[in-house]
N, C-alpha and C positions, 0 to 999 in steps of 0.2 A: 537498414536505415530507411528503405523506401516506404515501409509502413508508416513510420513517424512522419516522413515527408508528406505522404498523402493525407494524414490526419491534420497536418498544419496548413494544408492548401487553403487559400483564402485569407490567411492572416497577413497583416502587413509585416515588413521586415523586422521591425522592433519587437512585435509580439512573438514572431517566429523565433527570433534569437533568444528572447527571454524564456520561452517555453522549452526550447531545446536545452538551454542552460539548466533549468529546473530538473528536467529529465536526467541529464548527465550527473547533476549533483546527487539526486536520489539514488541513482544506480551506484555511484561511487560510495555513498554512505552504506548502502546495502552490502556491497562487496567488502567493505571494511568490517562491518558487523559480522559477516560470515567468517572472515579471516580471524576474527577475535573469538570465534566459537559460538556465536549466536545462531539459532535456527531461524528459519523463515517464520514470519508471523502467520498464525492460523486464524481463520475467521472467528473462532471462539475466543481468541486472545485479544481481540480488538472490540471496541465499541463500549457502550455504557450499560448494557444489560448485565444484571447480576445472575449468578447461577441459581438454578432451581434447587430447593432443599428437598432431600429425600427422607430424612429422618423425621419421624413424628408427623408426617403429612398424611392427610386422609383425602386429599383432593383426587377426584377421578375414581373414587371407589363406590 
């Protein structure tokens, strides 16, 4: 927990408490998802970019 505490250094007590609460909530949600069988999110699974199409494409030739 010392890494988190060092990252929160300089925040006032309210901001520190809120940030730690958000971190704990996210960790708990991730643990529940893993227990339910979900795998960790991969970089290719997140974001707004669509996949490149391979069929019928002549780009790069």
